Phi, psi and omega in degrees: 000125182290163178295146182286136177292138176272134181255134177219122182252009173268169182297136180257009179287154178295148179281351180293149180297142182291154178291154179266118180200163180276131180294150182272343179217165177297330183292334182252020185297329182278349180239106182306137182279137181295147180282335181236157180247118180231094184293348183273349185251014183289132178264160178289140177248338186274171177298339178270130181216117181208140175264359182228077184273152178213174180266048174262152179299145185302318186295338181293335179290344182241012182055030179079004181253119180301141182285347177202163185299152179254148176211157173274124185278147179222102184293339181282313184269334182226067182298332181291339179273000185246032170292161180302319180299315180297318181296314180296323178297317181292327177296317178301313181301312182295321177297320179292313181300319184271000184049049181299131184282074177222140181288149176303322179301319181292324177294314176306311185300313181292315179302310185292322177298313180300312184295337181265352182238346190302314183293317183288334182269331188238306193292327180295326177292313186279347179265350181282123182284339184264003182268116183289348181267007186305320185266001179273167184281139175258126177262121176262123177253116180254100182276151185050048193292332181059234181292345171084358186298319186301309179296322180297331179298328179295325175287316184297318188269002179226064187296338184261359180266145179281085184242151172221143184242135171236108177273135188229128177196174182275341175217160176256115179297150180297334181289341185300315182298317179297320179295313180298315180300318180294317181292322180290336177289317183265341179230071188297343182291349181276351182299133178080001183253004184223154177212160178238121184249129176274116186202139173267109185298332181290343182248353185265158177243137183287168180230112185282346180227115178239143183300130176078002182253123178264344185203148177234131175242134184247134176237151169201116182248116180055046169285113194289140174057228183286357178298325176300321179291328175293324177295320178299316177300313182294322179298322176295319178293327178281354185057043180298137178280332181215147184223138173227121183234137170238090187297155176257221180298137182286155177286170174307132188301330183289349181281348178239156183276063183261123178300145182302319182299322178292319179296319182289324183285316189251346184093159186295320182296310181295319180297322179296317180290328175297315178299320179297323178298319179291324177298315179294320178299319179294336178274001176098025181250148167272129190241139180215167177249150167217183179200156170260166182303136182293341177298333180282311180202145175287337176274066192252003182282135176249128173262120181247125181236133180234126182295133179281118183284000000 
């Protein structure tokens, strides 16, 4: 039996004063951006916090007993119950109750990725008073979506925003239906707002103009090898305003134009992500790094790109 996950719903941020630096976007203006990037010191932000993660099903950590009561959330009548923290807690409960076939590691990964990208991908767009697309629908494209949880969290945790999700992969995992059913039970507002498309991204061509869509946001979590680079190409064709990528294993180094000195100095993985930053910059994006806790995965770097208006 694996060790029980410790739950903490209080702030997990350090008590030390934040560094003084200029925020990179309007969405992060209230939280000074760190001057240095250290992916090894990232703390947990979600309700799940564990230093000993494993690939056991989430419900096993609770012996099948939910850690707190479950309820169906209603953003119209009970907006105070629909904070991000409340929603994530209810998702955990519903997954435990339904014995959803998803590993604890995958839940950690999706929660932490969402919490580190949500403001940069969504709130800066919807908080800008000068953006004529504020009231139009945002289409989130989750490439190499797998079980689909990461993209679905954007719908679950933003009930009042005009969002639509398109999960894209070459096959639909059997766990996807169980995940969707559980999420629709506790977050009913996502019904009718998501779809799963079977598509090989390496053979498809993007569409920069889609009916009823005012904005496109692109996600890709652990798109293996050169698949991440295909997502970057597709995001440019889709004219995505914002992109968040968490690359997996890098492709063979000779497939990208990375100078030998950079590869030798930083290693193939870091050099590959540096090259990707320059590719995104050339496409008109401002590029930055973030990360999820390394306890979840060593492939924890997030590349965040925002189109320069």
